[in-house]
Wavefront OBJ file of the C-alpha trace (Angstrom):
o trace
v 9.613 2.525 4.551
v 10.123 0.135 6.238
v 6.676 0.091 8.201
v 5.195 -0.491 4.185
v 7.224 -3.325 3.544
v 7.538 -6.840 4.937
v 9.633 -9.462 2.462
v 10.980 -6.762 0.400
v 7.018 -6.265 -0.775
v 4.989 -3.993 -0.444
v 2.683 -4.632 2.314
v -1.336 -3.777 2.294
v -2.125 -4.509 5.754
v 1.661 -3.062 7.415
v 0.043 0.323 4.697
v -3.998 0.317 6.701
v -1.864 0.147 10.256
v 0.440 2.583 9.661
v -1.872 5.034 8.298
v -5.388 4.194 10.833
v -7.241 3.122 7.627
v -8.345 0.160 5.515
v -8.509 -1.655 3.395
v -11.539 -0.783 2.448
v -10.406 2.607 1.530
v -6.782 1.969 0.831
v -7.360 0.367 -2.663
v -9.391 2.373 -4.172
v -6.768 5.469 -3.119
v -4.308 3.209 -5.315
v -6.627 2.170 -7.915
v -7.008 -0.746 -6.998
v -9.296 -3.815 -6.587
v -10.249 -4.814 -3.187
v -9.548 -8.208 -4.259
v -5.933 -7.456 -5.558
v -4.920 -5.322 -1.380
v -6.540 -8.358 -0.319
v -5.705 -11.797 -2.183
v -1.487 -12.285 -1.570
v -1.213 -14.284 -4.449
v -2.222 -10.779 -6.193
v 0.103 -8.513 -4.098
v 2.531 -9.443 -5.424
v 1.469 -9.032 -8.360
v 4.342 -6.861 -9.705
v 0.937 -4.285 -11.168
v -0.192 -4.173 -7.185
v 3.211 -3.148 -6.819
v 3.654 -0.797 -8.419
v 0.156 1.886 -7.201
v 1.407 0.176 -3.354
v 5.030 2.210 -3.914
v 3.299 5.669 -5.755
v 1.058 5.830 -2.854
v 3.962 5.283 -0.135
v 6.478 7.483 -2.086
v 3.854 9.955 -2.276
v 3.124 9.646 1.703
v 6.568 10.107 2.586
v 7.453 13.645 0.554
v 3.833 14.803 2.344
v 4.445 13.303 5.601
v 7.853 15.534 6.154
v 5.473 18.758 4.768
v 4.114 18.591 8.041
l 1 2 3 4 5 6 7 8 9 10 11 12 13 14 15 16 17 18 19 20 21 22 23 24 25 26 27 28 29 30 31 32 33 34 35 36 37 38 39 40 41 42 43 44 45 46 47 48 49 50 51 52 53 54 55 56 57 58 59 60 61 62 63 64 65 66
């Protein structure tokens, strides 16, 4: 979980770095727009945080299988 969290929020930049991808791929995967992933204010939005948390939860569940 630490790979995805910074200052107690799910950080899209850390997430993309950990997954070796970019914001252009992360946004549609989470169902968010590019601005929600790239804008510092919108990243802290509860809905954005919920989507990022859901993504990390899925990754953590699947990661154990591989």
